[in-house]
C-alpha positions in Angstrom: 63.7 6.6 4.9 61.2 5.9 7.7 62.5 6.8 11.1 61.6 4.2 13.7 61.5 4.2 17.5 60.4 2.1 20.3 56.8 2.6 21.3 56.4 4.8 24.3 54.3 3.3 27.2 52.2 6.5 27.6 51.2 6.4 23.9 50.4 2.7 24.1 48.1 3.4 27.1 46.2 6.0 25.0 45.5 3.3 22.4 44.4 0.7 24.9 41.0 2.1 25.6 38.9 -1.0 26.1 35.1 -0.8 25.8 33.2 -1.9 28.8 31.6 -5.2 28.0 27.8 -5.2 27.7 26.4 -8.0 29.7 22.8 -7.6 28.6 22.6 -9.8 25.5 19.4 -8.1 24.1 20.9 -4.6 24.4 24.2 -5.8 22.9 22.7 -7.2 19.8 20.3 -4.2 19.3 23.1 -1.7 19.8 25.0 -3.5 17.0 22.1 -3.1 14.6 22.7 0.0 12.5 20.1 -0.5 9.9 16.6 -2.1 9.5 18.4 -4.8 7.5 20.5 -5.5 10.5 17.4 -5.9 12.6 15.9 -8.2 10.0 19.0 -10.5 10.2 18.7 -10.7 13.9 15.0 -11.4 13.6 15.6 -14.2 11.2 18.1 -15.9 13.6 15.8 -15.6 16.6 12.4 -16.5 15.1 11.0 -19.8 13.8 10.9 -20.1 10.1 7.1 -20.1 9.7 6.6 -17.0 11.8 9.5 -15.1 10.2 8.3 -16.0 6.7 4.8 -14.8 7.5 6.3 -11.4 8.3 9.0 -11.3 5.6 7.0 -12.9 2.7 4.5 -11.5 0.2 2.1 -12.9 -2.4 3.0 -15.3 -5.2 6.4 -14.4 -6.7 6.8 -11.4 -4.2 7.4 -9.1 -7.2 5.2 -6.3 -5.7 7.3 -6.2 -2.6 10.7 -6.4 -4.3 9.7 -3.7 -6.8 8.5 -1.4 -4.1 11.8 -1.7 -2.3 13.7 -1.3 -5.5 11.8 1.9 -6.3 13.1 3.5 -3.1 16.6 2.4 -3.9 16.3 3.9 -7.4 16.2 7.5 -6.3 18.7 10.3 -6.7 18.8 13.1 -4.1 19.6 16.7 -5.0 21.1 18.5 -2.0 21.4 22.2 -1.6 24.8 23.5 -0.6 25.7 26.4 1.7 22.3 26.0 3.3 23.1 25.3 7.0 20.7 22.9 8.7 22.4 22.2 12.0 19.1 21.4 13.7 16.1 19.8 12.0 12.5 19.6 13.0 10.9 16.2 12.0 7.5 16.9 13.5 4.3 17.0 11.4 0.6 17.6 11.9 -1.4 14.7 10.5 -5.1 14.1 10.5 -5.8 16.7 13.2 -3.0 15.8 15.6 0.8 15.9 16.0 3.4 13.3 15.3 7.1 13.8 16.3 8.2 12.0 13.1 6.8 11.7 9.6 5.9 8.0 10.1 3.7 5.9 12.2 3.3 2.1 12.8 1.1 0.4 10.3 -1.5 -2.3 11.2 -0.1 -5.8 11.3 -2.0 -9.0 12.0 -1.0 -11.9 14.3 1.6 -9.7 15.9 2.2 -11.7 19.1 3.1 -14.6 16.8 6.4 -12.7 15.9 7.3 -11.9 19.5 5.1 -12.4 22.6 5.0 -8.7 23.5 3.2 -8.0 20.2 1.1 -4.9 19.9 1.8 -3.8 23.4 5.4 -3.3 22.5 4.5 -1.4 19.3 1.9 0.8 21.0 4.0 1.7 24.0 7.1 2.4 21.8 5.0 4.6 19.5 3.6 6.5 22.5 7.1 7.0 23.9 8.3 8.3 20.5 5.3 10.5 19.9 4.1 8.8 16.8 0.7 7.1 15.9 0.2 3.3 16.4 -2.3 1.4 14.3 -4.1 -1.7 15.6 -5.2 -4.3 13.0 -8.6 -5.9 12.9 -6.6 -9.1 13.0 -4.5 -8.0 16.0 -3.6 -10.2 18.9 -4.1 -7.5 21.5 -7.5 -6.0 22.2 -8.6 -2.4 21.5 -8.7 -1.8 25.2 -5.3 -3.4 25.7 -3.6 -1.1 23.1 -5.3 1.9 24.8 -3.8 0.8 28.1 -0.4 0.4 26.6 -0.5 3.8 24.9 -2.9 5.8 27.1 -1.8 9.3 26.2 -0.6 8.7 22.6 -2.4 8.5 19.3 -4.0 5.2 18.5 -5.5 4.4 15.1 -7.6 1.4 14.1 -7.5 -0.5 10.9 -10.9 -2.0 9.8 -11.7 -4.8 7.5 -15.3 -5.1 6.3 -16.4 -8.6 7.3 -19.1 -10.8 5.8 -20.9 -10.3 9.0 -21.1 -6.5 8.9 -22.2 -6.2 12.5 -18.8 -7.4 13.6 -17.1 -4.6 11.7 -19.6 -2.0 13.0 -19.1 -3.2 16.6 -15.3 -3.0 16.3 -15.5 0.6 14.9 -17.7 1.6 17.8 -15.4 0.0 20.4 -12.4 1.8 18.9 -14.2 5.1 19.0 -15.2 4.6 22.6 -11.6 3.8 23.5 -10.5 7.1 22.1 -8.9 6.0 18.9 -8.8 9.1 16.7 -8.4 7.7 13.1 -9.9 4.7 11.3 -8.1 3.1 8.3 -10.8 1.6 6.1 -9.0 -1.1 4.2 -10.2 -1.8 0.7 -7.5 -4.1 -0.9 -8.4 -7.4 0.7 -11.7 -8.7 -0.8 -10.0 -12.1 -0.7 -6.7 -13.3 0.6 -3.6 -13.1 -1.6 -1.7 -16.3 -2.4 1.0 -16.1 0.3 3.1 -19.1 -0.9 5.6 -19.1 1.9 2.8 -19.7 4.4 1.4 -22.6 2.3 4.8 -24.2 2.0 5.4 -23.9 5.7 2.0 -25.2 6.6 1.6 -22.0 8.6 -1.6 -21.8 10.6 -3.2 -19.8 13.5 -2.4 -20.9 16.1 0.9 -22.5 15.2 0.8 -26.3 15.1 3.6 -28.4 16.5 4.9 -30.7 13.8 8.2 -32.5 13.4 9.4 -29.7 11.2 8.5 -26.9 13.7 10.1 -28.8 16.6 13.3 -29.3 14.7 13.3 -25.6 13.7 12.6 -24.7 17.3 15.7 -26.4 18.7 18.1 -23.4 18.2 15.3 -20.9 19.2 14.0 -22.1 22.6 13.3 -18.6 23.8 10.6 -18.1 21.2 8.8 -21.4 22.2 9.2 -20.6 25.9 7.4 -17.3 25.3 4.8 -18.9 23.2 4.0 -21.7 25.6 4.1 -19.7 28.8 2.0 -16.7 27.8 -1.7 -16.3 27.0 -3.0 -18.3 24.1 -2.3 -16.7 20.7 -5.6 -15.8 19.1 -7.4 -12.8 17.6 -8.2 -10.3 20.2 -11.2 -8.8 18.3 -12.5 -11.8 16.5 -13.8 -15.2 17.6 -12.6 -17.1 14.5 -9.3 -19.0 14.9 -7.8 -22.1 13.4 -6.7 -22.6 9.9 -4.2 -21.2 7.4 -4.0 -17.4 7.0 -5.7 -17.6 3.6 -8.5 -19.7 4.9 -9.1 -17.3 7.8 -9.1 -14.3 5.6 -11.4 -15.8 2.9 -13.9 -16.9 5.6 -14.0 -13.4 7.1 -13.6 -11.0 4.2 -16.3 -10.0 1.8 -15.6 -9.5 -1.9 -18.7 -7.4 -2.3 -17.3 -4.4 -0.3 -18.4 -1.1 -1.9 -18.8 2.6 -1.5 -22.0 1.9 0.3 -20.0 0.2 3.1 -17.7 3.2 3.2 -20.8 5.4 3.7 -22.1 3.3 6.6 -18.7 3.3 8.4 -18.4 7.1 7.8 -21.7 7.5 9.6 -20.6 5.3 12.5 -17.1 6.7 13.0 -16.8 10.1 14.7 -13.1 10.7 14.0 -10.9 10.9 10.9 -11.3 8.2 8.3 -8.8 7.3 5.7 -9.0 4.7 2.9 -6.1 2.3 2.9 -5.1 0.3 -0.2 -5.7 2.8 -3.0 -3.7 1.9 -6.1 -4.6 4.2 -9.0 -5.2 7.9 -9.7 -8.9 7.6 -10.5 -9.8 6.0 -7.2 -7.7 8.6 -5.4 -9.6 11.5 -6.9 -13.0 9.8 -6.4 -12.3 9.1 -2.7 -11.1 12.6 -1.9 -14.1 14.0 -3.7 -16.3 11.7 -1.7 -15.1 13.4 1.5 -12.7 11.0 3.2 -10.1 12.6 5.3 -7.2 11.0 3.5 -6.0 8.0 1.5 -3.1 5.6 1.9 -1.3 4.5 -1.3 -0.5 0.9 -0.5 -0.4 -2.5 -2.1 -0.7 -4.2 1.3 3.1 -4.7 1.5 2.9 -6.9 -1.6 0.8 -9.4 0.2 -2.4 -9.3 -1.9 -2.2 -8.7 -5.7 1.3 -9.5 -7.0 2.5 -7.2 -9.7 0.4 -4.4 -8.2 1.3 -0.8 -8.8 4.3 0.6 -6.9 2.9 3.1 -4.3 6.1 5.3 -4.4 5.9 5.5 -8.2 2.2 6.3 -8.0 2.7 9.1 -5.4 3.6 12.1 -7.6 0.7 11.4 -10.1 -1.8 11.1 -7.3 -0.6 14.3 -5.5 -0.9 16.2 -8.8 -4.4 14.9 -9.4 -5.9 15.5 -5.9 -4.0 18.7 -5.1 -1.4 19.6 -2.5 -4.0 20.1 0.3 -5.3 16.5 0.2 -3.9 14.1 2.8 -2.0 11.4 0.8 0.0 8.9 2.8 2.1 5.9 1.6 3.3 2.5 2.8 5.0 -0.6 1.4 8.7 -1.1 1.0 10.0 1.5 3.5 13.3 0.3 5.0 15.2 3.5 5.5 14.7 7.0 6.8 15.7 8.2 3.4 12.7 6.4 1.9 10.5 8.5 4.2 12.3 11.8 3.3 11.9 11.0 -0.4 8.2 10.3 0.1 7.6 13.6 1.9 9.5 15.5 -0.8 7.2 14.0 -3.5 4.1 15.1 -1.7 3.2 12.5 0.9 1.9 14.0 4.1 2.9 10.9 6.1 4.2 7.4 5.9 3.6 4.0 7.6 6.1 1.2 8.5 5.1 -2.4 8.8 7.8 -4.9 8.3 10.5 -2.5 9.7 8.6 -2.4 13.0 8.1 -6.2 13.1 11.8 -6.9 12.4 12.6 -4.8 15.5 9.9 -6.6 17.5 11.3 -10.0 16.6 14.9 -8.9 17.3 14.2 -7.6 20.8 10.6 -7.0 21.8 9.8 -3.4 23.0 13.5 -2.5 23.0 13.7 -3.7 19.4 10.8 -1.5 18.3 12.5 1.4 20.1 15.6 0.6 18.1 13.6 0.6 14.8 12.3 4.0 15.5 15.7 5.3 16.6 17.4 4.0 13.4 14.7 5.6 11.2 14.8 8.9 13.2 18.6 9.1 12.8 18.4 8.4 9.0 15.7 11.0 8.5 17.6 13.7 10.4 20.9 12.9 8.7 19.2 12.9 5.2 17.5 16.2 5.9 20.8 17.9 7.1 22.7 16.6 4.0 19.9 17.9 1.8 20.1 21.3 3.5 16.6 21.5 4.9 15.6 22.2 8.5 11.9 21.3 8.3 9.9 18.7 6.4 7.9 21.6 4.8 11.1 22.6 3.0 11.3 19.3 1.2 10.0 19.5 -2.4 10.0 17.4 -5.6 13.2 19.1 -6.8 15.0 17.2 -4.0 14.3 13.8 -5.6 14.6 12.2 -9.0 12.9 8.8 -9.4 15.2 6.8 -11.7 13.4 4.7 -14.2 14.0 0.9 -14.1 10.4 -0.2 -15.0 9.0 2.0 -17.8 5.4 1.3 -18.9 5.0 0.4 -22.5 1.6 2.2 -22.6 -0.9 3.9 -20.3 -3.6 1.7 -18.9 -7.2 2.6 -19.5 -9.2 3.8 -16.6 -10.7 1.3 -14.1 -14.4 1.4 -14.3 -15.9 2.1 -10.9 -19.4 2.6 -9.4 -20.6 6.1 -8.8 -19.5 7.3 -5.4 -22.0 8.3 -2.8 -20.7 11.2 -0.8 -19.5 10.2 2.7 -18.8 13.7 3.9 -20.6 14.7 7.1 -22.4 18.0 7.4 
């Protein structure tokens, strides 16, 4: 029989430990976010639909994005036991320089649309965390503005090849003069993908005030206050504005981009050059043989060709084909530090986050980006400790099994490509 007694006042006092209320609303909501998905939920509440959907959405049926995320969920880790890892080292050397974590911030366009601090928040947070920040050609902060926000950190520049080649050449030269150390030559956007959420929302740059946007703004006055009381939202590196995203991209991009363009940019750019948007083994081998400093396996976050290859599934095949010394990086679908650990285990030298960063930005500006980085750092460190590894170099393919949900019926034939002209510098 249970013995009962009257509660003792001293014991009640021990239980009555009230948490000091947090009066800063931004800090309170960010502290409550424990995952990137939590930040996404906050971002959705605080951002107008058109801006949120531009970030959250992908091309056509959004299959590429959902499959990429599913691929990271469909893994099984194999931890080692009795291998103490009380402290872990998450630092890496990538493209000739250090990074405190095995990920950097990917290039994102129209970033001040999501939250007015935009690229300045991303670059300054990356600098504080000791990781690289990448500025997009379609960024809303200038090359020089990013350098000022991150004066001592690593800044990378993502370059589109425009119809007017001199625009691209001038941007590359400006980034080099500003001290950016790596250029991401992007090859998966000869034309714009069909981003149907944007079309349905009537999304344009700059945003247009309609009855729908005004109604949607009523519960989000802070976003419109920022939008209307800060400098005009426009491309910082381009003069073209006005129109839907697809119209802007199609007007600017050139579907004739080729290896010859890569060779020209290689001659212009003095630092490291990586090719972003690689989606098969043959192109990976061809590019590494051509002398680029690295490749990024990416389907542009699912925003270009829907049903494109899943970068995470492609990763082991590419690493095997190009060899362990080649610099292979990966993006698309990363929403957890465990995704990053799995990528490193399967041979990636580095990873990039896009939407995860933007969810934090929309949730709380610079502090929200800091929170994104802190969440991923904690998840990386915890996963490494649970696997029994102290350094990223100890991660190996045996730590991860990719569970098969989508199994190819047959192997595709090779993609015919033009002969590569060597872009290596003497």
